[in-house]
C-alpha positions as CSV (number, residue, x, y, z in Angstrom):
1,M,-50.0,36.1,-0.2
2,M,-52.7,34.7,-2.5
3,S,-52.2,32.3,-5.2
4,S,-51.3,34.3,-8.9
5,V,-53.8,32.7,-10.4
6,C,-56.7,35.3,-11.1
7,T,-60.3,34.4,-11.5
8,P,-62.9,37.0,-12.0
9,V,-64.6,37.6,-8.5
10,S,-68.9,37.2,-8.7
11,P,-71.2,39.4,-7.1
12,A,-71.9,37.1,-4.5
13,E,-68.3,36.4,-3.6
14,L,-67.6,40.3,-3.6
15,E,-70.0,40.6,-1.2
16,A,-68.5,38.1,1.1
17,R,-65.3,39.4,0.7
18,L,-66.6,42.8,2.1
19,R,-68.5,41.0,4.8
20,L,-65.1,39.0,5.8
21,H,-63.4,42.2,5.8
22,R,-65.7,43.9,8.4
23,L,-65.3,41.4,11.2
24,P,-63.7,42.6,14.5
25,D,-60.0,41.2,14.7
26,I,-59.8,40.1,10.9
27,G,-56.5,41.6,9.6
28,P,-54.6,40.6,6.4
29,K,-53.4,37.7,8.0
30,R,-56.1,36.0,9.3
31,F,-58.0,37.0,5.9
32,A,-55.3,35.1,4.0
33,K,-55.9,32.1,6.5
34,L,-59.2,32.0,5.7
35,F,-58.9,32.0,2.1
36,E,-56.1,29.6,2.2
37,A,-58.0,26.9,4.3
38,F,-61.4,27.5,2.4
39,G,-60.7,28.8,-1.0
40,S,-63.2,31.5,-1.0
41,A,-64.6,34.2,1.3
42,S,-68.0,32.5,0.6
43,K,-66.8,29.4,1.7
44,A,-65.4,30.9,4.9
45,L,-68.5,32.7,5.7
46,S,-70.6,29.3,5.1
47,A,-68.2,27.1,7.4
48,P,-68.9,26.0,10.8
49,A,-67.7,28.2,13.8
50,S,-65.9,24.8,14.7
51,A,-63.6,25.1,11.4
52,W,-62.6,29.1,12.5
53,R,-62.0,28.0,16.0
54,S,-59.6,25.1,14.6
55,L,-57.7,27.8,12.7
56,G,-57.0,29.6,16.1
57,L,-59.0,32.8,15.3
58,P,-61.4,34.2,18.1
59,A,-64.6,33.7,18.8
60,T,-65.7,36.8,18.3
61,C,-64.8,36.4,14.7
62,A,-67.2,33.6,14.0
63,E,-70.1,35.1,16.1
64,A,-69.9,38.3,13.8
65,R,-70.5,36.8,10.8
66,R,-74.2,36.8,10.6
67,S,-74.5,40.3,12.6
68,P,-76.9,43.2,10.9
69,E,-74.0,45.7,11.4
70,V,-71.7,43.2,9.0
71,R,-74.1,42.8,6.7
72,D,-75.3,46.1,6.1
73,G,-71.7,47.1,6.0
74,A,-71.1,45.2,3.1
75,S,-74.3,46.3,1.5
76,H,-73.3,50.2,1.8
77,A,-69.8,49.5,0.7
78,L,-71.3,47.7,-2.7
79,R,-73.3,51.0,-3.0
80,W,-70.6,53.2,-2.6
81,L,-68.8,51.0,-5.4
82,E,-71.5,51.7,-8.0
83,R,-70.3,55.7,-7.8
84,P,-68.2,56.7,-10.2
85,G,-64.5,57.1,-9.2
86,Q,-64.6,54.5,-6.9
87,H,-62.9,51.6,-6.7
88,L,-62.2,48.2,-4.9
89,L,-58.9,46.5,-5.6
90,M,-58.2,43.0,-4.5
91,W,-55.1,41.3,-4.2
92,D,-55.6,38.0,-6.4
93,Q,-57.2,40.7,-9.4
94,P,-54.4,41.5,-12.2
95,D,-55.3,45.6,-11.0
96,Y,-54.1,44.9,-7.9
97,P,-50.7,47.4,-7.2
98,A,-47.9,44.9,-8.4
99,L,-45.2,46.3,-6.1
100,L,-47.4,46.3,-3.1
101,A,-48.3,42.8,-3.6
102,Q,-44.8,41.5,-2.8
103,I,-45.2,42.6,0.9
104,P,-45.4,40.3,3.6
105,D,-48.8,41.1,4.7
106,P,-50.5,43.1,1.7
107,P,-53.9,44.1,2.2
108,P,-56.3,41.6,0.6
109,L,-58.8,44.7,-0.1
110,L,-58.3,48.7,-0.8
111,F,-60.7,51.0,-1.3
112,V,-59.6,53.9,-4.4
113,A,-61.2,57.3,-4.7
114,G,-60.1,58.8,-8.0
115,D,-57.9,56.8,-10.9
116,P,-56.3,53.5,-9.6
117,L,-54.4,53.0,-13.0
118,I,-51.9,55.5,-11.2
119,L,-50.5,52.7,-8.9
120,E,-49.2,51.4,-11.8
121,K,-46.8,53.7,-12.0
122,P,-43.6,54.3,-10.6
123,Q,-44.3,55.6,-6.8
124,L,-41.6,57.5,-4.3
125,A,-43.0,58.4,-0.9
126,M,-42.5,61.6,0.7
127,V,-43.0,61.6,4.4
128,G,-42.1,64.0,7.6
129,S,-42.9,66.1,10.5
130,R,-46.8,67.1,10.8
131,R,-45.1,70.1,12.9
132,A,-42.5,70.9,10.5
133,S,-40.6,73.9,10.0
134,R,-41.2,76.7,7.1
135,P,-38.1,75.8,5.6
136,G,-38.8,72.0,5.6
137,M,-42.1,72.9,3.9
138,D,-40.4,74.3,1.6
139,T,-37.6,71.3,1.0
140,A,-40.6,69.1,0.8
141,A,-42.3,71.0,-1.8
142,A,-39.4,71.8,-4.3
143,F,-38.4,67.8,-4.3
144,A,-42.0,67.1,-5.0
145,R,-42.2,69.3,-7.9
146,S,-38.7,68.2,-9.1
147,L,-39.9,64.5,-8.8
148,A,-43.4,64.6,-10.1
149,G,-41.8,66.4,-13.0
150,A,-39.7,63.7,-13.6
151,G,-42.4,61.2,-13.6
152,F,-42.8,59.8,-10.4
153,V,-46.2,59.6,-8.6
154,I,-45.8,61.3,-5.2
155,T,-47.3,59.1,-2.3
156,S,-47.7,59.9,1.2
157,G,-50.2,59.6,4.1
158,L,-52.2,63.0,3.6
159,A,-51.1,64.3,6.9
160,L,-50.7,67.5,7.7
161,G,-47.3,69.4,7.5
162,I,-44.6,67.1,5.1
163,D,-47.3,64.9,3.7
164,A,-49.6,68.1,2.6
165,A,-46.8,70.2,1.3
166,A,-45.7,67.0,-1.0
167,H,-49.2,66.2,-2.2
168,Q,-50.1,70.1,-2.9
169,A,-46.4,70.3,-5.0
170,A,-47.3,67.7,-6.9
171,L,-51.0,68.8,-8.0
172,D,-49.1,72.7,-8.9
173,I,-47.2,71.4,-11.4
174,G,-49.6,68.9,-12.7
175,G,-47.7,65.8,-11.5
176,Q,-49.9,62.6,-9.6
177,T,-50.3,62.0,-6.1
178,V,-51.7,59.2,-4.0
179,G,-52.9,59.6,-0.6
180,V,-53.2,56.9,2.0
181,L,-55.6,57.1,5.0
182,G,-55.1,55.6,8.2
183,T,-59.0,55.9,8.5
184,G,-61.7,54.6,6.2
185,L,-62.5,56.5,3.1
186,E,-65.8,58.2,4.5
187,K,-64.6,59.6,7.8
188,F,-61.7,61.3,6.1
189,Y,-59.0,62.7,8.8
190,P,-57.4,65.5,9.1
191,Q,-60.3,67.4,8.2
192,R,-58.2,70.1,7.3
193,N,-56.5,68.5,4.5
194,R,-60.2,67.3,3.3
195,R,-60.3,69.9,0.1
196,L,-56.4,68.5,-0.5
197,A,-58.0,64.8,-0.9
198,D,-60.7,66.3,-3.0
199,A,-58.3,68.0,-5.4
200,M,-56.5,65.2,-5.8
201,I,-59.5,62.9,-6.6
202,E,-60.7,65.6,-9.1
203,S,-57.6,65.9,-10.8
204,G,-56.8,62.2,-11.8
205,S,-54.8,61.6,-8.9
206,A,-56.1,59.0,-6.2
207,V,-56.6,58.6,-2.5
208,L,-56.9,55.0,-0.9
209,S,-57.5,53.0,2.4
210,E,-57.6,49.4,3.5
211,L,-60.3,50.0,6.2
212,V,-63.9,49.5,6.0
213,L,-65.2,52.8,4.7
214,D,-66.4,54.1,8.5
215,A,-63.6,53.4,10.2
216,G,-62.6,56.4,12.3
217,P,-59.0,57.4,13.8
218,S,-57.5,55.0,15.8
219,A,-54.1,55.7,16.7
220,S,-53.2,51.7,15.9
221,N,-54.0,52.2,12.3
222,F,-51.6,55.1,11.3
223,P,-48.5,52.7,11.6
224,R,-50.8,50.0,9.7
225,R,-50.5,52.3,7.1
226,N,-47.3,53.0,6.8
227,R,-46.6,49.7,5.4
228,I,-48.8,50.5,2.6
229,I,-46.9,54.1,2.0
230,S,-43.8,52.2,1.6
231,G,-45.1,49.1,-0.2
232,L,-46.6,51.0,-3.1
233,S,-43.1,52.8,-3.2
234,L,-39.7,52.3,-4.8
235,G,-38.4,54.5,-2.5
236,V,-38.9,56.7,0.8
237,L,-37.7,60.3,1.0
238,V,-37.9,61.5,4.7
239,V,-37.7,65.3,4.5
240,E,-37.7,66.5,8.2
241,A,-38.5,64.0,11.3
242,S,-38.1,63.8,14.9
243,V,-36.3,60.4,16.7
244,A,-40.0,59.7,17.7
245,S,-41.5,60.2,14.7
246,G,-44.0,58.1,12.7
247,S,-42.2,58.6,9.3
248,L,-39.1,56.8,10.8
249,I,-41.7,53.8,11.4
250,T,-42.3,53.9,7.2
251,A,-38.5,54.3,6.6
252,R,-37.9,51.1,8.6
253,L,-40.8,49.4,7.0
254,A,-39.4,50.5,3.8
255,A,-35.9,49.0,4.9
256,E,-37.9,45.6,5.8
257,Q,-39.5,45.7,2.1
258,G,-36.3,45.8,0.3
259,R,-37.0,49.9,-0.6
260,E,-34.6,52.7,-0.8
261,V,-34.4,55.1,1.9
262,Y,-33.5,58.3,1.4
263,A,-33.1,61.4,4.0
264,I,-32.4,65.2,3.8
265,P,-30.0,66.4,6.5
266,G,-30.3,69.4,8.5
267,S,-29.0,71.5,11.0
268,I,-27.8,69.8,14.3
269,H,-29.6,72.5,16.1
270,H,-32.6,71.6,14.6
271,P,-34.9,68.7,16.4
272,G,-36.5,68.0,13.2
273,A,-33.3,67.2,11.5
274,R,-32.6,64.4,13.9
275,G,-34.9,61.5,12.5
276,C,-33.0,62.1,9.3
277,H,-29.6,62.1,10.6
278,Q,-30.5,58.6,12.7
279,L,-31.8,57.3,9.0
280,I,-28.7,58.3,7.6
281,R,-26.0,56.8,10.3
282,D,-28.2,53.6,9.9
283,G,-27.5,53.7,6.0
284,A,-30.2,55.8,4.3
285,V,-29.1,57.6,1.5
286,L,-28.1,61.0,2.3
287,V,-30.0,63.3,-0.1
288,E,-29.1,67.0,-1.1
289,T,-30.9,67.2,-5.0
290,I,-33.0,65.0,-7.0
291,E,-29.9,63.4,-8.4
292,H,-29.3,61.9,-5.7
293,I,-32.4,59.9,-6.0
294,L,-32.2,59.0,-9.4
295,E,-28.8,57.6,-8.9
296,A,-29.5,55.2,-6.3
297,L,-32.5,54.1,-8.3
298,R,-30.4,54.0,-11.7
299,G,-28.5,51.5,-9.3
300,W,-31.1,49.2,-9.2
301,Q,-30.7,49.4,-13.2
302,H,-27.4,48.8,-13.5
303,L,-27.3,51.3,-16.2
304,P,-24.9,53.7,-16.5
305,L,-25.9,57.6,-15.1
306,S,-26.1,58.7,-18.6
307,T,-28.5,56.1,-20.4
308,D,-26.6,55.5,-23.8
309,I,-28.2,52.1,-24.0
310,A,-29.5,52.1,-27.6
311,E,-33.2,52.2,-28.2
312,A,-33.1,48.7,-30.0
313,D,-30.9,47.4,-27.2
314,H,-33.0,48.0,-24.3
315,P,-34.7,45.1,-23.3
316,L,-37.8,46.6,-21.8
317,L,-38.3,48.4,-24.9
318,M,-37.6,45.3,-27.0
319,L,-40.7,43.9,-25.1
320,L,-42.6,46.8,-25.7
321,H,-42.3,47.3,-28.9
322,A,-43.7,43.7,-29.7
323,A,-46.6,44.6,-27.2
324,P,-47.9,46.6,-24.3
325,H,-47.2,45.4,-21.3
326,T,-48.2,46.1,-17.5
327,S,-44.8,46.4,-15.3
328,E,-45.8,43.0,-13.8
329,A,-45.9,41.3,-17.0
330,L,-42.5,43.0,-18.2
331,A,-40.8,41.6,-14.8
332,N,-42.0,38.3,-15.6
333,S,-40.8,38.6,-19.4
334,S,-37.7,40.0,-18.7
335,G,-36.7,38.2,-15.4
336,W,-35.8,41.7,-13.9
337,A,-37.2,42.2,-10.4
338,L,-40.1,44.6,-10.1
339,P,-38.4,47.5,-8.4
340,K,-35.4,47.3,-11.1
341,V,-38.0,47.1,-14.0
342,L,-40.5,50.2,-12.3
343,A,-36.7,52.2,-11.9
344,A,-36.0,51.1,-15.6
345,L,-39.3,52.4,-16.8
346,T,-38.8,55.6,-14.8
347,E,-35.6,56.5,-16.8
348,L,-37.4,55.5,-20.1
349,E,-40.5,57.6,-19.6
350,M,-38.5,60.6,-18.6
351,D,-36.4,60.0,-21.8
352,G,-39.9,60.3,-23.5
353,R,-39.5,56.4,-24.7
354,A,-42.2,54.7,-23.0
355,V,-45.3,56.1,-21.8
356,C,-48.4,54.2,-19.0
357,E,-51.8,54.6,-20.8
358,N,-54.6,52.8,-18.6
359,G,-52.2,50.8,-16.7
360,R,-50.0,49.6,-19.4
361,W,-46.7,50.7,-20.7
362,L,-46.3,51.2,-24.2
363,A,-43.1,51.8,-26.4
364,R,-43.3,55.5,-27.6
365,T,-42.3,55.9,-31.6
366,S,-40.2,59.1,-32.2
């Protein structure tokens, strides 16, 4: 994890980070190791190769630092960032998603197309089979509509099947949705969902990736992106999945990250239900209605189901009446864990007592 002290990133340091990010064999942990050793990407890039070797980094990393491909890739990314609606979130900056920063290996850089401010809002992940049944697709759409209507951002992986049904349903009711890619943003995959991704970006939702812009499909990148889907979210709802499904990887990561896991049961004769039944046996919350998810989230807050706390007595509202706060600032000020804060903010937003604007929460005065 990076230091919580945020200093603005200079243009030279931004370019150095983009170059470091392009190096072969540099993942989040090695990126963090270089930062801890040298204090910045600029200093890491100018350090002698022997210093990199002493950190246990492969020789290929140090040798590639000055390659034209790495320089040109960083320059291209800088040009990409100049265009409207295209952003880079960095893990030591205040606009980085607070919940994602808590996972063991947060991405040091996130490329975002669309509105990055929605990443501050409470998100629920919805995942499932790429070859889903028609009833599974209908169930995913119904839950996504209800959850988006209740104020959650619907987060998924923009894959075929359940992912696409969830994203589309959130858009259909004017809700917000986040797609996390297992490729770079300029190498969109699968192409069949390209139009859906464009609609998400145009409507004020977002598509993001930790990978360099021109990273193509690679089997190893899709399990990696699943930790981002779960890391951004308060919980993960698995709609339909086989026992060998990547959705179960996302659910396992969610559990390891301390997030809620929900699963929708199905027929014992349907192979697509077996993964969900396995999750339920392992302790996932069995979900038949949206209320089962809301109940589990309210458990974070230890509040009664019908929240009858007087407005003036709600600790988060008292803070918001004093001044707007980000969710992370509310967690710091209240002493509550961040998932508990986000669950409570969802409840307050559903009750019309709080609203998120430009990444900061405000109390609504009636």
